C-alpha positions in Angstrom: -29.4 14.7 -9.8 -26.3 12.5 -9.5 -23.5 12.4 -12.0 -22.8 9.4 -14.1 -19.8 7.4 -13.1 -17.9 8.6 -16.2 -18.6 12.3 -15.6 -15.8 14.7 -14.7 -15.6 15.8 -11.1 -14.5 19.1 -9.7 -11.8 19.2 -7.1 -14.4 19.6 -4.3 -16.4 16.6 -5.6 -13.2 14.6 -5.9 -12.1 15.6 -2.4 -15.5 14.5 -1.0 -15.3 11.2 -2.9 -11.7 10.4 -1.9 -12.2 11.7 1.7 -9.2 14.0 1.6 -9.1 17.9 1.7 -8.7 19.7 -1.6 -5.2 21.0 -0.7 -4.1 17.5 -0.1 -5.2 16.5 -3.6 -3.2 19.4 -5.1 -0.2 18.4 -3.0 -0.4 14.8 -4.2 -0.4 16.0 -7.8 3.0 17.6 -7.1 4.4 14.3 -5.6 2.9 11.7 -7.9 3.3 12.2 -11.7 0.6 9.6 -12.4 -2.1 11.9 -10.9 -3.0 14.1 -13.8 -6.5 15.7 -13.7 -7.5 17.8 -16.7 -6.8 21.5 -16.3 -8.9 24.0 -18.0 -8.3 27.7 -18.6 -7.5 29.4 -15.3 -6.1 26.1 -13.8 -9.5 24.6 -12.9 -9.1 20.9 -12.4 -11.5 18.2 -13.6 -11.0 14.7 -12.4 -11.8 11.5 -14.5 -12.9 8.3 -12.8 -9.3 7.0 -13.3 -8.0 10.0 -11.3 -10.4 9.3 -8.5 -9.3 5.7 -8.3 -5.6 6.7 -8.2 -6.3 9.3 -5.5 -8.2 6.7 -3.4 -5.2 4.3 -3.9 -2.7 6.9 -2.8 -4.8 7.7 0.3 -5.0 4.0 1.2 -1.3 3.4 0.6 -0.3 6.4 2.7 -2.9 6.4 5.5 -3.8 2.7 5.8 -0.9 0.7 4.6 1.7 3.1 6.0 3.8 3.7 2.9 5.7 7.0 2.6 5.5 9.3 -0.4 8.8 7.8 -1.6 7.4 4.3 -1.1 4.4 5.0 -3.3 6.7 6.6 -5.9 8.9 3.5 -5.8 5.9 1.2 -6.1 4.7 3.2 -9.2 8.2 3.1 -10.7 8.6 -0.6 -10.2 5.1 -1.9 -10.8 3.3 0.7 -12.8 0.0 2.7 -12.5 -2.2 -0.4 -12.9 -0.7 -1.8 -9.7 -1.3 1.5 -7.9 -4.9 1.6 -9.2 -5.6 -1.9 -7.8 -5.4 -0.3 -4.3 -8.1 2.2 -5.2 -10.3 -0.1 -7.3 -9.8 -3.7 -6.0 -12.6 -5.0 -8.2 -10.9 -3.6 -11.3 -14.0 -1.8 -12.5 -12.2 1.2 -14.0 -10.1 0.8 -17.1 -6.5 2.1 -17.3 -6.1 1.1 -21.0 -5.6 3.5 -23.9 -9.2 2.9 -24.8 -10.2 4.8 -21.6 -8.5 7.9 -23.0 -10.2 7.4 -26.3 -13.6 7.3 -24.6 -12.8 10.4 -22.7 -12.0 12.1 -26.1 -15.3 10.9 -27.5 -17.1 12.4 -24.6 -16.2 15.9 -25.8 -12.8 16.4 -24.2 -9.9 16.7 -26.6 -7.2 14.0 -26.5 -3.8 15.0 -25.3 -0.6 13.4 -26.3 1.7 11.8 -23.7 4.4 14.5 -24.2 1.9 17.3 -23.7 0.7 15.7 -20.5 4.3 15.4 -19.3 5.0 19.0 -20.1 2.0 20.1 -18.1 3.2 18.0 -15.2 6.6 19.6 -15.4 5.1 23.0 -15.6 2.9 22.3 -12.5 6.0 21.1 -10.6 7.9 24.3 -11.6 5.0 26.5 -10.6 4.9 24.7 -7.3 8.6 25.1 -6.7 8.3 28.8 -7.7 5.5 29.3 -5.1 7.5 27.6 -2.4 10.6 29.6 -3.2 8.6 32.9 -3.2 7.2 31.9 0.2 10.6 31.2 1.6 12.0 34.5 0.2 9.1 36.5 1.6 9.7 35.1 5.1 13.3 36.0 5.0 12.7 39.5 3.8 
């Protein structure tokens, strides 16, 4: 049985659809603040269709168009998430409007405010930095 286009994807399903390994998707989350899958208890990620489009866009920008991570970050800062999404969804089939978030909420997932999402992003960045610091410290010990 195939999932509907609006169904949430696990990280393994997202990785298959994007064509990138799971660890790369997790790495991109730390580098690109606009990639924000839902995280459930225990840190399990669930990707919306919008997340898949953005991941495909990042892959194309990095691997096909030759942009650097900083280049993609600059593109996002200067032109916004809709411009990034256009690289992953050239036909514009996936909505990046506030209504898309509302439909996600009506599908049984609680709506999260922008500040809460940003706090989760900051927490994820801090946890990543902590893990990298611990790895460096353990190598030097």
